[in-house]
PLY file of the C-alpha trace (Angstrom):
ply
format ascii 1.0
element vertex 103
property float x
property float y
property float z
element edge 102
property int vertex1
property int vertex2
end_header
211.21 150.94 119.80
214.24 151.76 121.43
214.45 155.35 118.97
216.32 158.06 120.66
215.68 162.59 120.42
219.63 162.52 118.63
218.79 159.54 116.20
215.02 161.54 114.97
217.13 164.68 114.29
219.82 162.95 112.73
217.08 160.96 110.53
215.15 164.59 109.75
218.38 166.03 108.97
219.38 163.57 106.42
216.22 163.34 105.06
216.46 166.92 104.04
219.60 166.76 102.91
219.03 163.84 100.36
215.84 165.43 99.66
217.48 168.92 98.58
219.68 167.00 95.89
216.40 166.26 94.41
216.17 161.98 95.60
213.14 160.99 95.24
211.15 159.65 98.84
212.88 156.10 99.38
216.36 157.47 98.56
215.43 159.92 101.33
213.75 157.14 103.74
216.43 154.96 103.21
219.58 157.91 103.77
217.52 158.90 107.08
216.93 155.12 108.64
220.58 154.67 108.02
221.47 157.78 109.76
219.31 157.01 112.52
220.73 153.34 112.98
224.47 155.18 112.99
222.99 157.42 115.52
222.30 155.12 117.75
225.81 154.03 118.38
226.98 155.83 121.19
231.17 156.40 122.32
231.47 153.45 125.20
232.72 156.25 127.52
229.00 157.56 127.95
227.76 154.09 129.10
226.21 153.85 131.99
228.22 152.10 135.21
226.18 149.59 137.25
224.00 149.44 134.51
220.45 147.83 135.23
220.43 145.88 131.65
222.35 144.77 128.95
223.12 146.89 125.67
225.16 146.28 122.57
228.80 146.79 122.43
231.01 146.98 119.63
234.06 145.23 119.96
237.09 145.82 117.77
238.64 142.79 116.89
239.67 142.01 112.86
236.15 143.37 112.17
234.01 144.83 114.68
231.83 142.34 116.58
228.62 143.05 118.41
228.32 141.66 121.71
225.30 141.83 124.72
227.64 143.36 127.70
227.20 145.29 131.02
229.56 147.62 132.43
229.84 146.95 135.99
230.02 148.76 139.30
233.80 148.86 139.02
233.92 149.92 135.26
234.49 146.24 134.09
233.02 145.20 130.91
231.42 141.76 131.55
229.84 139.60 128.47
227.04 138.02 128.22
227.85 135.03 130.37
229.05 137.71 133.28
233.07 137.48 132.46
235.54 140.36 131.82
235.70 140.87 128.41
238.73 140.53 126.93
238.66 143.36 124.54
236.99 146.51 125.59
234.43 147.72 123.67
234.20 150.98 121.98
230.78 152.08 121.43
227.48 150.78 122.73
223.59 151.06 121.98
220.41 149.76 123.77
219.88 146.52 122.80
217.21 147.02 119.97
213.04 145.80 120.52
212.64 142.13 119.69
210.67 141.72 116.72
206.66 141.32 116.82
205.40 138.17 116.88
204.35 136.93 113.41
200.34 136.82 112.59
0 1
1 2
2 3
3 4
4 5
5 6
6 7
7 8
8 9
9 10
10 11
11 12
12 13
13 14
14 15
15 16
16 17
17 18
18 19
19 20
20 21
21 22
22 23
23 24
24 25
25 26
26 27
27 28
28 29
29 30
30 31
31 32
32 33
33 34
34 35
35 36
36 37
37 38
38 39
39 40
40 41
41 42
42 43
43 44
44 45
45 46
46 47
47 48
48 49
49 50
50 51
51 52
52 53
53 54
54 55
55 56
56 57
57 58
58 59
59 60
60 61
61 62
62 63
63 64
64 65
65 66
66 67
67 68
68 69
69 70
70 71
71 72
72 73
73 74
74 75
75 76
76 77
77 78
78 79
79 80
80 81
81 82
82 83
83 84
84 85
85 86
86 87
87 88
88 89
89 90
90 91
91 92
92 93
93 94
94 95
95 96
96 97
97 98
98 99
99 100
100 101
101 102
């Protein structure tokens, strides 16, 4: 699981905030998980140039579209077919881990 320290800290803070409002455990957990998910997204300027791995990026086309992409050494965002992207992404996050196989 790819959970970062900022996600953990954000989730913990949200859990405490919602708990302080007197909400139940389920609501606190839902709020903490949602906050952690939002914290996974990082400004596009912080993406690693010439990265070895594709990352999930958000592209502002009508509604935000999610695409696997990589930032080339030349600073050009390449899509899944390794072609330059038409619209520059605004945010990125590491790819989530794949689901566990069914038992």
